[in-house]
VOGU-3710 file (C-alpha; in Angstrom, 3 decimals, decimal comma):
1> mdsppqfhfw> 18,146/-21,471/32,128  20,506/-23,916/31,464  22,112/-25,557/34,767  26,312/-25,344/34,136  28,181/-28,437/33,617  29,141/-30,329/36,661  32,792/-30,314/38,114  34,628/-31,307/41,125  36,246/-29,684/43,969  38,320/-31,287/46,853
11> vrrshgegav> 40,187/-30,237/49,878  42,394/-32,087/52,157  44,196/-31,878/55,733  47,470/-33,188/55,646  49,206/-35,398/58,478  51,222/-34,479/61,585  50,889/-31,235/63,529  50,168/-27,499/61,769  46,870/-26,270/59,957  48,124/-27,431/56,603
21> ysirfevedg> 45,894/-27,695/53,056  45,714/-28,975/49,826  43,444/-28,398/46,617  42,325/-29,799/44,202  39,240/-29,378/41,323  38,375/-31,488/37,930  36,106/-30,538/35,166  33,968/-32,601/33,286  32,992/-29,842/30,765  34,688/-27,383/30,289
31> kgllrvarpg> 37,818/-25,331/31,948  38,733/-24,504/35,642  40,629/-21,666/36,943  42,012/-21,656/40,640  42,958/-18,225/42,145  44,943/-19,040/45,046  46,756/-16,006/47,449  50,280/-16,614/47,415  52,942/-14,371/47,986  54,774/-12,701/44,715
41> vlvdppares> 51,883/-14,032/42,293  50,118/-11,408/40,442  49,230/-13,239/37,390  46,358/-15,721/37,157  47,416/-19,674/36,181  45,569/-20,050/32,510  42,364/-22,215/32,569  42,290/-25,932/32,446  40,520/-29,202/33,082  42,094/-30,070/36,508
51> gyeerltpaq> 44,456/-28,161/38,843  46,438/-28,981/42,458  47,568/-26,574/44,688  49,320/-27,652/48,263  50,889/-25,956/51,552  48,315/-23,791/52,155  47,474/-21,908/54,989  43,605/-21,506/56,199  43,815/-18,298/55,336  44,949/-18,984/51,537
61> vrasrflhvw> 42,061/-21,575/51,608  39,168/-19,110/52,452  40,438/-16,175/49,948  41,063/-18,728/47,069  38,586/-18,215/44,060  37,409/-20,985/41,897  36,003/-19,679/38,431  34,415/-22,601/36,247  34,425/-21,626/32,529  32,227/-23,844/30,279
71> dggrkrqgyv> 30,452/-22,681/26,630  33,608/-21,796/24,706  33,884/-19,345/27,375  30,670/-17,511/26,761  29,697/-18,878/30,314  31,046/-18,650/33,340  30,551/-18,602/36,928  32,521/-18,175/40,035  32,568/-19,884/43,754  34,248/-18,825/46,666
81> lsrltddvlg> 35,829/-20,390/50,322  35,374/-17,781/52,072  33,051/-20,094/54,725  35,740/-22,434/55,104  36,419/-21,050/58,977  39,530/-22,488/60,955  36,849/-24,726/63,021  35,280/-26,261/59,641  38,926/-26,505/58,324  39,856/-28,464/61,840
91> elprgvweqm> 36,747/-30,562/61,559  38,079/-32,424/58,186  39,913/-35,487/58,754  43,868/-35,790/57,744  45,015/-37,032/54,686  41,608/-37,991/52,992  40,174/-35,593/50,370  37,014/-34,534/51,519  34,406/-33,051/48,133  33,060/-29,725/48,436
101> qiisdggfcw> 29,261/-28,929/47,879  28,019/-26,125/46,776  25,598/-23,402/48,269  24,400/-20,637/46,324  22,186/-17,453/48,313  21,906/-14,240/46,727  23,245/-14,933/43,471  26,652/-16,121/45,219  27,890/-19,523/45,529  30,024/-20,893/48,305
111> lvpglpqeld> 32,245/-23,953/48,393  31,137/-26,096/52,110  32,433/-29,642/53,362  29,713/-32,524/52,308  26,388/-31,868/53,561  24,069/-35,073/54,689  22,447/-37,100/51,948  18,575/-37,164/54,173  17,329/-35,164/56,293  14,796/-35,809/58,975
121> asavepidns> 11,416/-35,928/57,430  9,550/-35,047/60,997  10,735/-31,760/60,787  9,853/-30,623/58,014  6,652/-28,485/58,240  3,924/-29,816/55,702  2,790/-27,287/53,457  -1,272/-25,989/52,994  -1,756/-26,592/49,250  -5,101/-24,550/49,491
131> aeelppisve> -5,498/-21,771/47,913  -7,711/-18,685/49,284  -9,849/-17,083/46,791  -9,409/-13,403/46,042  -12,371/-11,100/45,092  -12,266/-10,639/41,011  -10,379/-7,598/40,028  -11,949/-5,388/37,243  -10,150/-3,716/34,523  -11,387/-0,597/32,636
141> pvdvepvdlg> -9,735/1,225/29,602  -8,506/4,162/29,655  -8,990/7,148/27,260  -5,991/8,461/25,562  -6,113/11,572/23,348  -4,680/11,171/19,526  -1,779/13,315/19,096  -1,419/14,859/15,448  1,905/14,727/13,925  2,813/17,280/11,191
151> padlapvaep> 4,318/16,556/7,921  7,688/18,663/10,223  7,708/15,724/13,111  7,619/12,977/9,977  10,382/14,197/7,714  13,334/12,245/7,854  15,706/12,940/9,538  19,128/14,567/8,240  22,306/12,343/8,137  25,433/14,257/9,331
161> eptneaellt> 27,584/14,971/6,834  30,810/13,253/6,679  34,082/14,858/7,450  37,296/14,694/5,726  39,823/15,017/8,515  40,704/10,989/8,254  41,584/12,445/4,220  43,887/15,456/5,188  45,934/13,709/7,640  49,533/13,278/6,514
171> eeqiieevdd> 52,094/10,770/6,674  54,593/11,599/9,656  50,916/11,309/11,748  49,660/8,135/9,977  52,995/7,107/11,683  52,729/8,705/14,837  49,434/7,157/15,306  50,765/3,491/14,531  53,785/4,233/17,329  53,789/2,663/20,896
181> dahqapalpa> 56,153/2,799/23,630  58,437/-0,101/22,519  58,562/-0,200/18,644  58,647/2,102/15,726  56,324/1,779/12,996  58,185/0,421/9,973  59,214/3,144/7,286  56,854/3,566/4,771  58,174/3,581/0,810  60,300/6,548/-0,304
191> dmgvapfgra> 58,064/6,730/-3,187  55,281/8,051/-1,507  56,234/11,618/-0,940  54,758/13,614/2,251  51,941/15,593/0,908  48,660/14,978/2,018  47,937/11,161/0,944  44,204/10,989/1,066  43,395/7,718/-0,246  46,490/6,537/-2,315
201> ttlvrhlrre> 46,606/3,026/-3,164  50,303/2,632/-2,681  49,947/4,274/1,027  47,103/1,316/1,236  48,767/-1,768/0,167  51,740/-0,433/2,471  49,378/-0,512/5,298  47,604/-4,022/4,312  50,863/-5,516/3,566  52,071/-4,387/7,532
211> klrdrqriae> 48,868/-5,404/8,813  48,962/-9,136/7,363  52,310/-9,196/8,913  50,999/-8,342/12,284  47,939/-10,968/12,104  50,885/-13,983/11,155  53,118/-12,633/13,956  50,001/-12,757/16,807  48,957/-16,411/14,946  52,572/-17,369/16,012
221> lnheietlrr> 52,622/-15,601/19,012  49,704/-17,343/19,957  51,078/-21,013/18,901  53,966/-20,396/21,593  51,583/-19,426/24,490  49,380/-22,908/23,481  52,627/-24,863/23,330  54,253/-23,531/26,878  50,393/-24,109/28,174  50,968/-27,758/27,641
231> aldaaeqreh> 54,248/-27,929/28,533  53,324/-26,541/32,106  50,409/-28,918/32,553  52,798/-31,517/31,665  55,171/-30,153/34,305  52,484/-30,060/37,106  50,992/-33,456/36,303  55,044/-34,845/36,306  55,326/-32,713/39,722  52,104/-33,985/41,822
241> qlrteldlda> 53,447/-38,119/40,224  56,386/-37,171/42,264  55,189/-35,933/45,282  52,793/-38,837/45,245  55,591/-41,605/45,506  57,644/-42,698/48,641  60,872/-41,778/47,606  60,493/-38,132/47,927  64,241/-37,485/48,453  65,809/-38,996/45,363
251> keqemdtlra> 63,233/-37,034/43,167  63,649/-33,591/45,226  66,553/-32,910/42,450  64,131/-33,500/39,386  61,219/-31,268/41,384  63,421/-28,134/41,865  64,563/-28,285/38,103  60,756/-28,588/37,229  59,703/-25,793/39,280  62,726/-23,331/37,774
261> altaakqret> 60,947/-24,998/34,200  57,729/-23,661/35,689  58,858/-20,413/36,943  60,508/-19,624/33,182  57,060/-20,922/31,388  55,406/-18,612/33,380  57,881/-15,521/32,937  58,046/-16,309/29,074  54,211/-16,567/28,803  53,998/-13,123/30,584
271> elrtavaryq> 56,139/-11,700/27,382  54,630/-13,271/24,623  51,295/-11,932/26,191  52,411/-8,421/26,577  53,613/-8,832/22,983  50,365/-10,494/21,611  48,663/-7,057/23,313  51,396/-4,994/21,597  50,838/-6,488/17,928  47,059/-5,752/18,613
281> rrlkaresal> 47,226/-2,801/19,021  49,111/-1,721/16,309  46,995/-4,073/14,368  44,347/-2,099/15,311  46,040/1,402/14,868  46,447/0,136/11,086  42,793/-1,259/10,304  41,901/2,800/11,622  44,150/3,987/9,192  42,701/2,173/6,210
291> pk> 40,144/4,403/4,087  36,348/3,103/4,651
//
């Protein structure tokens, strides 16, 4: 089994009084998704190569979860921080990024502070490599009675006859299936009539045109989502850069503008994802309406 690619995860305890923490990650191969328990946040952030969260309480740190995705999204592994108790977090040095290590137990993975690099060899009990001789085991064959199959048992199974329900659908029934809560299905050409169409060539061409339009719209929405993701990454990097500078008061206004832009971009991404799901449902309905 191939081991997952390497990533790095850090936790930092802030200066001053109070237990306030920051967490960040960097992925060398693949992407990571950091789920942080914040009031009012119900949508997971997009997976990215690096991430940063700050002003977290100990309870929020313990409730956080890191999801590592690689190999084009086909492989993933989750890590939890539930073992970072108040005592463990309180021992972290202030103002220093403490790198977390991975502990696996029974299929679960935790992120904990760094473990000691060397262990005392005297504390390890030697392993006895001598093998105890076991008596041989005899295996005898078991007689199995042959089964006599008659001609009826060897006959091929008849395939079920196809139903003609799809050929009896009317134009109004097709429009009803394609319709959803937010959008009405486009009107069909007037020359198609309302009689049962079966495999009418005109309707097939119309449904294929509508399917191509939906696919084009889905591609446009996905492109806009990717553009918003890049804008979100750039805004978060800029916000992190501003927070690391000494003159925080002079940059506070720009940080507020970036926060507003981030909120608007996240809302727009949610709307676009909803639109993509709606178009995909319409596309699936049109594909099912096409004759096989």
